[in-house]
N, C-alpha and C positions, 0 to 999 in steps of 0.2 A: 488534384487528384480525387480520385473517384474509388469506393469501396463498396460494394453491392453484396448482400447476401441475403437468405431466405431462411426464417425462423419463427416456429410456433406458428405458421400462416401468415407473418408479416413479409411483403417484400421492402426493402430496407436500402436506402442508399443515403450512402455519408459520405458528404464533402469535407474532404481530412482538412483542407488549411482555414476555411470559414467555420468548420464543426457543426454545420450544420446537418441536420437530419429529417430525410424526407422518406415518409412512407407511402406508397405508389401502388397502383393497381399493375398487373402482369404485362401488359402493352407499354406502358410508361417505364417500368422496370427495362423493358427489352428495348426500346428506344434510346435509354439512357446508354445502355451498353453499347450502343451502336454508334452513338452519336461522333466520336470523336474519331472514327475509323473509316466511316461510311458517310456518301453523299445523302443530300435529303431524299433523292431519288431511289437509292438504293434501300435506302431505310424504309422507305413508302412499302417497297415491291416486298421485302423480307416479312414486314409486319402483317400486310394484308394477305402473304401469303399463309403465315402462320396461323391469322385471326381473319377467318372468312368473313365474321361480322364485322368487322372495322374497314373504314373506308377511308380512302387517301386524304379527305377532310378531316376525319378523326386524328391521321397522323400528322397531319400539318398542324392544328389545334396543340397536340402534344410537342412538336417541336417549338411553336411559338412559346409555350409555357416555358420550356427548358430554357429559350432565349432569355426569357424575362427574368428568370432566375440566376442566370448566367450573368448578365447584366447587373443584377442586385449583389452580386457577390455570395449568392449562397449555392452555387453549383458550377463546377470546375472553374474554382477561384485558384490564384496564384499563390504561391509561398512567398508572400511578400518580405519573409527575412532572410532567405536562400542567398541573396545577393547582397545582403548588408556586410558590413566588416564587423566580426563577431571577436573583439579582442578579449577573451574570458580570463586570461592570465592579469589584465591589467584591471579586470575588475575587482573592486572594493567590496570584501565582504565582512559582514559582521555576524557573530554568532548568536543564534535565539534558541539553542537547544543544548541538553547536556543529559548523557545517559550515564548514569551514577553507577559503578559497578561497587554496591556498599558489601557485597560480601562474594567472594571469589570460593566457597564452598557450598554445598548443597545437601539437603536431606534424603534427596533421591537418587538415583542412580538409571537416569533414563539412557536407553540404550543407543539413539539418535543423537544425542546432545552434543551439537557443534561446539560447545563450550568445554568438552572434557570433562563431563559431571560438574561442571560450575568451576573448575580451577583455570581454567583458559589454558591449559598447556602448562602451568607454573606451578606454584606452592598454594596451598590454602592460606586465604588471606581476608581479613575483614577491615573495610575503611575505619580510619579513626575520624573522629568528629573535627579536628583539625583539618585534615586534608580535607574533608568535604566540604566544610567553611571557605578553604580557600578555593575550591570550585566552584560555589557558588559567588565569592567574589570574581573571580577570574570571569563567570560569565555575564556579572553586571557591566564588569568594566570595560568589556569588548563585545558588548551588545548593541551599539550605536543607537539607533532610533526605535529599534523594536522596543515594544511595551510589554507583551505578553512573551515570558521567556518558560520554555517549557522543560522539565526536568523529571527524568524515569528513574526511580528508583529499580534498579536490576541487578543480576547477579549471573551464576549462582543463585540462591534462594534469598532475597533481601530481608526476609522477616528473620533471619538468623540473625542480623544485626539491626533489630527494630529500634533498639534504644537510640541508636546514632540517627536513624530516620527520623524519628521525632524530635532531635534535637537539631538536627539539620533544616526541616520544616519551619520550627520556631524560631531558628536564626533567620531563616527567609523572610518570614513575616515581618521580622523586626527592622529589616533595612529597606523593604520594597517600597515604603510609603516615601521616603526619603530619595529613594533612588529612581522614582518614578517608573517603576516597574511593577508587574504583576506576575506572581510566580505561578504556574500551573501545573500541580505535581500528578505523575502516575506513577502507580506500583503495579509493578507484575510479579505474580506470585503462583507457586504450583499449589498453596493452600493448605500444605501441613501445618503452618504455622498461625493459621487464623484463629482468633480467640475475641473474645467480647470485646478486649482493649483494641486490637487491631480492628476490628469492625468499625467501633466508635470513631476512631481515629481518621482512617481512611473515608469514612462517608462524610467526616467535617472539611477535610484537608485536600483529599485528592480528586482532580479533575475528572481523572479517570483511574479505572482498576482492569486490569488484565488479567483474567483466570485461566489458568493451563488446564486445560480438559481436552483428551482426544476422541471422546464420544462413548459409544459402547464400552461396558464394562471390559468386558473380554478383548477389546481393542488399546484401551486405555492401559489395562493393566500389564499386557503384553510387553508395552514400551515403557510405561512411567511405574518403574517399582521402586519401593526404598533398597537400603545395600544388603538386605536378608533376602530379598528376591521377593517380597512380599506387594502385590498390587497397592495401590492407594485410593482408587477410584471410591470404595465405600467411606474412606476417612475423609475425603475431601468434599465430595459430592454435598453432604447434608450442610458442610460450613459455606461452601457457595451460595447455596440457596438462602441461608442465612443473613448473609452479607449483601446479597442482590434485593431481598426483600427489605432489610432495613436500609437498603439505597433508595428505595421508591421504584426498583426495576429500571434505572437508567443510571447513566454514566460507566458503563463497564462493556467488556465483551468477554466472551468465552472463546478463548483462543485454542484450536486444535491444531494437530499437525497430522496429516496422513501421509503414510509409507506406501512400500509395495504390499505390506500386509492388507490393507483397505484401500484400492484405488478405487473401491465403491462408496466413497465417504459421505455421499449423500444420507446413507444411513446411521451415521453418527451424527451430522448436523441434524438430522431431524428426532435422532434420539435426544439430544441437548434439549431442541425446542420441546418436546414432550416432556422434557423435566421442567418445563416452565422458563426457560430460558431463551430470551428474545433477541439479544444483541451478539452476533456470531461471527467467528472468522474461523477458518479452516485452511492453512498453508500447507503446501506442498514441501516435503522436508530437504532439508539442504544436508547433503551427504556426498561423500567420495563416490563414484562408480563402483560397482562391485561388492559393496556391504550388502546384507541381507536385507536391509530395509531401504535401499537405494530406488527408486521410482527408475523403471526401464522403458524402452519403446513400445515393449508389449503392453504396458500399462496405459500407455497413452490414448489410445481410442476409447477407453471406459473410461477415463478422467474427464476427458474432453466431452462425453455423452452422460456424465454425472452433472456438469456444470449444466447442461441445458435443464436435465431431469430437477435440479435446485431451482432455476428460474422460474421454470414453469408451477412446480409446486408454490413456490413463494407467491406466485400471482393467484394462486387458488386460495392460499391463506390470507391474503389482504383482502379479496374478495368477498371472504366470509367473515371479515371483520376482526381476525388473528393473526396480523403481519409479524413477519420477523426480520430481521435486518441481517443482511451479509455485509462484511465490511467491504470485499471486492465487487460488489455490485452498487456501493454507493457511490453515483456518479451524477453531477449537476450539470445540466446541458445548456442552462441559461446564465450562470452566475460564477463561473470560474473551474479550475483555479486560472491563473493570472498566466500571462504568456512568458513570464521568467521560470514559474515552476514546471509550465509545459515543455519547456525545453530544457531548463538545467535539473530537474529532479529535486531528490529528498535533501539535498546540501552537504552529504555525509563530507569529511574532511574540510569543509568551510565554512558551513554556518552549523553543522551538528558534531559533536564530537562524544566518545565515550571516554570515561575517567576512571582508570583502575584504582585498586584501594591505595595504591602509593602514590598515586596524582598523575601518572603518566596519561597521556592523550593520545586517542587512535581515532581514525575517521568514522568508526562505527562501532559497534559491538561484536561484529563478525570478523573484525580485525585484531581484536584484542588478542594480547600473545605472540603476535609476530612482528618480531624486532623490525624489521625492515619497515613496517608502518608505524611507528610509534614517532609521532609527530611533534611532542615537548612535553610540557608538563603544566600542573597549574599554578606553579610557583612562578616558574621563568617564562611562560605562555610557549606560543608556537614558535620553535625553533628551526624545524624541517619547512621551511618556507617553499624550497624546490618542490617536496611531495605536496604541499597545499597547492600550489600551482598546477601541478597535475591532476589533483582534484577539481579542480576549478575546470578543466577541461573535458569532465564527464558531464557531456551534455549530447544531447540526441543529432547536433551536426558534427559531433566529434567522430561519429562511429560510420564510417560509409556503408557497412552492412544495413543501416538504417534509412538509406536516403530514399529507396522507394517502398518504405513499409508503411501501410495506411494507419498504424496504430503508433506511429512515433511521438506524436503530440500528446498522446495517452499517457505512454511508459516513459518519456523523458530519454530514451536509450537503455532503461532499465537499472537494475541493481547494481552496483559496481563491485561490490563483494561477490555476489554470486558470478558475475562475470569474470573476476580474476580467478577463483576458484575453478572454473569451469576452462578457461582459455590461458589464464596467467599474466591477464592485463585486465586493469581497471578500465580500461576502453574497450574491450572486446564485448563480445554477444554470445549469451547464455542463450543458445537455441531452443531448449527444452522449455525453459521458462518462458521465452516467446511466444510459444505455441499455446502455453496455457494462458498466457496473459491475453491474446488475442480472441481467445473463445472467451474470457470472463467480460471483457469489454463488449462483444458482438451481444452477449447475453444481457449485460446491463443495459443496453442502448435498447434492445429489444423490449425489456421489461418498462421502460419508460414510453414505448409507443404502446403498448399496451394499456399500460396505466390510464394514458389518455385517452384510450380507446372506451375503457371501462369507465369512464369519468371519476377515476380515483384521483386523490392529492396524493402525489409521490413526494417521497420523502428527496431533500437535495442530498449532496455529495460534499466533496471537501472545498472550503473555499480559502483565501488568503487570510492570514491572520489581521489584516489592516492595517499593517506597518511597514507595505511595501509599495507606497506609492509611486515612489519613481524607480519602478524594477524595470521597464522598459529602456530607461534612459540610461541605467547601470549596467546592461548587455549590449547595447546597439550604439555606434557612432556614425 
């Protein structure tokens, strides 16, 4: 399968199954587009008519180059996995990550909050140390060969239960050596509770910190206010600056949400960059249609254009020696992810679980509060094995809609939670999200081409954690 597109002056040809990316001139671009449907004679006639300066010998040379690339498996390659037997339900899965909901309460009242202002459609609650400890023990006991174990302190607002967070990290550090594990902690916070103690602790213990900021003051405050209706921008930005500076300006993400209010979200990304933040993420809102902040079809052309504007400006900043990172443009064309992750995705409900304050297990944070997705608890383990088997089938080959999609080995079929909310099935397809994802991948690949063209040293993307060496054997027979 071939995907061709033109962006920022580059003619890009993606060979989907090999992952090879080719930046070509206009003639080669057109020849490749005709290659599978026209004879060499027809191609030659069409190209020489369109480009009078191009000779038949030039076209023949181009066709020869295409044949060489095809023989090398870098162009028009076959899907080597489609005809294999994928028994995903029989696959043995082990757990490598937990999202600990240490607080089902929040000190903000964000209008678009999918978690119902932190309570996840239930009662306010704080996780006890005993429940958290049981969750960490559950993770270690069920982690198999995984060495690096990921734990995200989440909410609600986790800093509203900060003492328990500190005790849980101390407990994890006390057991990890004997268990042969390495805990990597992330804290996701709205910033309201950040103080010197929090800064010192997170910078010592947390592998990553996710800081919620929606960009411009007027945009942020319109969505992210406290329970009195007062915006939080002026209170949190100085704290974020202090934390990031103390952190050496690394190991963090400014994580924003854009809505119908600001489909021109690049202005918010650039605002955060102007504040001095360089590690940035901006996510489309997760919201039922019809709410005032839900994205609409009318927003879509604006959003797609914004992704292009962002990519081009990031290249400018990089060339000037002041780069910024955008999470969705982090892609490594050389070293991963592995084929297992490219097919199976995030591992929600199989390798990754969310834990409520009472110890209940859900496939991920977006399912918490929906009782039909309760999978067990940290004391008894996974009891709803039928649901776990369903989540094992959340892979790109289980979705017929993905069969002819060029982006399928980048999105792995997409987010199960978004699909469920949009279609009622965890194996459905959230079409709006697909359109955004495809544009982001096109921009990310274009940026790699431009960086190579400018002689820049591009940043890599996400790789495997190094402990899934038998992944291909696990999913194929």
